[in-house]
C-alpha positions in Angstrom: -22.9 -11.8 -2.1 -23.0 -14.9 0.3 -20.8 -15.4 3.1 -19.6 -17.6 5.8 -18.8 -17.1 9.2 -16.3 -19.0 11.8 -15.8 -17.8 14.6 -13.6 -14.2 14.7 -12.5 -15.5 10.8 -15.0 -14.3 8.3 -14.6 -16.3 5.1 -15.9 -14.3 1.6 -17.5 -16.9 -0.1 -18.1 -15.3 -3.4 -14.8 -12.9 -3.1 -12.2 -14.8 -1.5 -11.0 -17.8 -3.6 -8.6 -20.0 -1.8 -6.0 -21.5 -4.3 -4.2 -24.4 -1.7 -3.3 -21.1 1.0 0.2 -21.1 0.6 1.3 -18.8 3.6 4.1 -16.8 3.9 6.2 -15.3 7.0 4.5 -12.1 8.2 7.1 -9.4 10.1 7.4 -6.3 10.1 5.7 -3.1 11.8 6.3 1.4 10.6 4.4 4.3 10.2 4.4 6.5 7.0 6.6 8.9 7.9 9.5 8.0 5.3 7.4 9.5 2.7 8.1 12.8 3.8 12.0 12.7 4.1 14.6 13.7 1.4 16.6 11.3 -0.7 19.6 9.6 0.9 22.4 11.9 0.1 26.1 10.3 -1.0 27.5 9.8 2.2 30.3 7.8 3.3 28.7 5.0 5.6 30.1 1.9 6.7 31.2 -0.3 3.8 28.3 -2.6 4.3 25.9 -0.1 4.7 27.5 1.7 1.8 27.3 -1.0 -1.0 23.8 -1.8 -0.5 22.9 2.0 -1.2 25.3 2.1 -3.9 22.9 -0.2 -5.3 19.7 0.9 -4.6 21.0 4.2 -6.0 22.1 1.8 -8.9 18.4 0.5 -9.4 17.4 3.7 -8.6 18.3 5.3 -11.7 17.1 8.8 -12.7 13.2 7.7 -12.3 13.0 6.2 -9.2 14.6 8.4 -6.8 11.3 9.0 -4.8 12.4 5.2 -3.4 15.7 6.0 -2.1 14.4 7.9 0.8 14.0 4.5 2.8 17.5 4.9 3.0 17.8 7.5 5.7 17.2 4.9 7.9 20.2 3.4 7.6 22.0 7.0 7.8 20.7 7.4 11.3 20.5 5.3 14.9 17.2 3.5 15.5 14.7 5.8 17.1 10.8 6.0 17.7 9.2 7.4 14.4 8.1 10.9 15.1 5.5 12.2 13.1 3.1 15.7 12.6 0.2 14.1 11.0 -1.9 17.9 11.4 0.3 19.7 8.4 0.2 16.4 6.0 -3.7 15.9 6.1 -4.5 19.6 6.0 -2.4 19.7 2.7 -4.9 20.9 -0.7 -6.7 18.3 -1.7 -5.3 17.1 -5.2 -7.8 16.3 -8.3 -9.4 12.7 -8.6 -8.2 10.9 -11.8 -8.9 8.1 -13.8 -5.5 6.4 -14.1 -7.1 3.4 -16.2 -10.2 2.3 -17.4 -11.5 0.3 -14.3 -8.7 2.1 -11.5 -9.3 6.0 -10.0 -7.1 7.7 -7.6 -9.7 9.1 -5.0 -6.9 10.3 -2.2 -5.4 13.0 -0.7 -1.9 14.7 -1.2 -0.3 12.4 1.5 -2.1 9.1 1.7 -3.5 7.7 -1.3 -6.9 5.4 -2.0 -8.2 3.6 -5.3 -11.6 2.5 -6.7 -11.4 -0.5 -8.8 -14.2 -0.7 -11.0 -16.0 -4.1 -11.6 -19.0 -5.3 -13.4 -21.0 -6.0 -10.1 -19.6 -2.9 -8.2 -16.7 -0.8 -6.3 -13.7 -2.1 -4.5 -12.3 0.8 -2.3 -8.3 0.3 -1.4 -8.0 2.2 1.6 -10.3 4.4 3.7 -7.8 7.4 4.5 -7.3 9.2 8.0 -10.7 10.0 9.6 -14.6 10.0 8.5 -14.2 13.6 7.4 -10.9 13.2 5.1 -12.9 10.3 3.8 -16.0 12.2 3.1 -14.5 15.4 1.7 -11.8 13.5 -0.2 -12.8 9.8 -1.2 -16.7 10.3 -1.6 -16.5 13.8 -3.0 -13.7 13.1 -5.7 -15.8 9.7 -6.5 -18.9 11.8 -7.3 -16.4 14.0 -9.4 -15.4 11.0 -11.4 -19.2 10.1 -12.1 -18.3 7.1 -9.4 -21.0 6.1 -6.9 -19.9 5.8 -3.2 -23.1 3.7 -2.4 -22.2 1.0 -4.9 -19.0 0.1 -2.6 -18.9 -3.7 -2.1 -15.6 -4.4 -0.7 -12.6 -2.4 1.4 -10.1 -3.7 1.1 -7.6 -2.2 4.0 -4.0 -2.9 3.3 -2.6 -2.6 7.1 -3.6 -1.2 10.0 -2.7 2.0 10.6 -4.7 4.7 11.2 -4.4 6.8 8.1 -5.7 4.0 5.9 -8.4 2.6 8.0 -9.7 5.6 9.7 -12.3 6.7 7.1 -14.2 3.3 6.9 -17.0 5.1 9.2 -18.2 7.4 6.6 -17.9 4.9 4.0 -20.3 2.1 5.7 -22.4 4.8 6.2 -23.0 5.5 2.8 -22.3 1.9 1.5 -22.8 -1.4 3.0 -19.5 -3.0 1.9 -17.8 -5.8 3.7 -14.1 -4.9 5.0 -11.1 -6.9 4.1 -7.7 -7.0 6.0 -5.1 -9.7 7.0 -5.6 -11.9 10.4 -2.5 -10.6 11.6 -3.2 -6.7 10.8 -7.2 -7.5 12.2 -5.9 -8.8 15.9 -3.1 -6.3 16.0 -6.0 -4.0 15.8 -8.3 -5.1 17.9 -5.7 -5.7 20.9 -2.8 -3.1 20.8 -2.6 -0.7 17.9 0.9 -0.3 16.8 0.5 3.7 16.4 -2.6 6.1 17.5 -3.3 9.4 16.7 -6.3 12.2 17.7 -6.6 12.7 13.7 -7.1 8.7 12.8 -11.0 7.4 13.1 -11.0 4.1 15.5 -9.8 1.0 14.1 -13.6 -0.9 12.2 -14.8 -4.1 13.7 -13.2 -7.4 12.6 -14.5 -8.5 9.0 -13.4 -10.2 6.9 -9.7 -12.2 6.6 -7.8 -13.1 3.9 -4.5 -14.4 3.7 -1.6 -15.0 1.1 -2.1 -16.5 -2.1 -6.3 -15.7 -1.6 -8.1 -14.2 -4.4 -10.9 -11.5 -4.0 -13.7 -11.8 -6.3 -16.0 -9.2 -7.4 -17.9 -9.7 -10.7 -15.5 -9.4 -13.4 -12.7 -8.9 -10.9 -10.1 -10.9 -9.4 -7.3 -9.3 -7.0 -4.7 -11.9 -5.8 -3.3 -11.1 -2.3 0.1 -11.2 -1.3 1.1 -10.9 2.2 4.6 -8.4 1.9 5.1 -7.9 5.9 7.4 -5.4 6.7 5.4 -1.9 7.2 3.0 -4.1 9.9 2.7 -7.8 10.9 0.4 -8.3 8.1 0.1 -6.3 5.6 -1.1 -7.0 2.3 -0.4 -6.1 -1.7 -2.7 -6.7 -4.0 -2.4 -7.6 -7.8 -5.0 -7.2 -10.4 -5.3 -6.8 -14.0 -6.3 -2.7 -15.4 -7.5 -1.8 -18.2 -6.8 0.7 -21.4 -9.1 0.4 -24.4 -8.4 -2.8 -25.8 -4.7 -3.1 -23.4 -4.6 -4.8 -20.2 -1.7 -4.9 -17.9 -0.7 -6.1 -14.8 -0.9 -3.5 -11.4 0.8 -4.2 -8.4 -0.6 -2.1 -5.5 2.0 -2.3 -2.6 0.6 -2.3 0.8 3.2 -0.6 2.8 6.4 1.0 2.1 8.4 2.5 5.0 10.4 0.4 7.4 11.0 3.2 10.5 10.3 1.0 12.7 12.0 3.0 15.6 14.1 1.4 18.5 11.6 -1.6 18.7 13.8 -5.0 19.8 12.2 -6.7 17.2 13.2 -4.1 14.4 15.7 -6.4 12.7 13.6 -9.6 12.4 10.8 -6.9 10.8 13.3 -5.9 8.6 14.5 -9.3 7.4 10.6 -9.8 6.8 10.7 -7.2 4.4 13.4 -7.7 2.6 12.5 -11.4 2.2 8.9 -9.6 1.3 10.4 -7.7 -1.4 13.1 -10.0 -3.0 9.6 -12.5 -3.1 7.4 -10.5 -4.9 10.1 -9.0 -7.4 10.3 -12.5 -8.7 6.3 -12.4 -8.9 6.5 -9.0 -10.7 8.9 -10.9 -13.1 6.5 -14.1 -13.7 3.4 -12.2 -13.8 4.7 -9.4 -16.4 3.4 -6.8 -14.1 3.7 -3.2 -15.8 2.3 -0.7 -13.2 3.5 -0.3 -9.5 1.3 1.8 -7.5 1.8 2.9 -3.8 -1.0 4.0 -1.1 1.3 7.0 -0.8 1.4 9.0 -3.7 4.9 10.5 -2.6 6.3 7.2 -3.4 4.7 6.3 -6.9 4.2 9.9 -7.8 0.6 9.0 -8.9 -0.5 12.6 -9.0 1.7 13.8 -11.2 1.3 11.0 -13.2 -2.4 11.9 -13.6 -1.8 15.3 -14.3 0.5 14.4 -16.8 -2.0 11.6 -18.5 -4.6 14.5 -19.1 -2.3 15.1 -22.0 -0.2 12.2 -22.7 -1.0 9.4 -25.5 0.9 7.5 -23.3 -0.1 6.4 -19.6 2.7 7.3 -17.4 1.4 4.4 -14.6 2.7 1.8 -16.8 6.1 1.9 -16.4 6.9 -1.4 -17.7 7.7 -5.2 -15.9 11.7 -4.3 -15.7 11.1 -1.0 -14.1 9.1 -2.7 -11.4 11.6 -5.0 -10.6 13.8 -2.2 -10.0 11.8 -0.4 -7.5 11.3 -3.4 -5.5 15.1 -3.7 -5.9 15.3 -0.2 -4.8 13.3 -1.0 -2.0 15.0 -4.2 -1.3 18.6 -2.9 -1.0 17.5 0.3 1.3 16.2 -2.0 4.0 19.3 -4.3 3.7 21.4 -1.3 4.3 19.1 -0.4 7.0 19.6 -3.8 8.6 23.9 -3.7 8.3 23.4 -0.5 10.0 21.1 -1.5 12.9 23.3 -4.7 13.4 26.2 -2.4 13.7 
């Protein structure tokens, strides 16, 4: 692999492709606590809030209820997020699994990690909370699936919160990967962390930056980068092709779902970034016929249950269809709009 560095920003020549560099407004912040909340109740809220919550429920139908948890923030006053990491991290580790011929789940029960297998090595997406967990869950899970952790060439960190970068130290000990993030989140991690906890490993040193519309290329695999602000300033979502036998599917991994921004003074501006991002990516999902929608928290995409089902099913439960993918993004969008209305009031 060949790299060229310019100042603080590293340009990945063989792996990052710059197609005219479309830039997208990057706004937003939150941690991941919403994944532990129950779905929003059908309660009497202010008319503007209730309208968006009703639209979210309508879009969720009977199969996307996990995303309705986001609407809880519309029913409570904005406050600093509270989260107890220990019981989340210490949950029993789910078995690793193969979602597609070239996509593997090697995450924990609360936070996910994914591996894309290419003709030139492995791409890891997110690194869990800390080095011990990365060794115990990612490393061990990969070996169970017949994957060699030393073949990790690239780690994509979807956003700059410790549950996604904390285990980078272990990955760098067993492999020599390039670590890819958005410039905004590299800067945030190097200057002032939005969130921190003793359970999290230390942020990695700045390596490779990517921006909206660029591509990460390794061997036969090309990942399109989308900046989807709303969880951090520089949250990245990823578009790529997965294969099952002779069939190919277009997959979207959403890089940061929750928007519990607490009482931060710019919370409405951050919510606006999230609303714009979900609306924009919904159009992209339609255009590219995205029929696989996954997350970096299994509480949203139900990856663990789908892997268990896949072992005995002739059809792949990860293939949900383009319309369902668009409905999921609509639920997220409407819950954000409900929260915007509530917090404005």
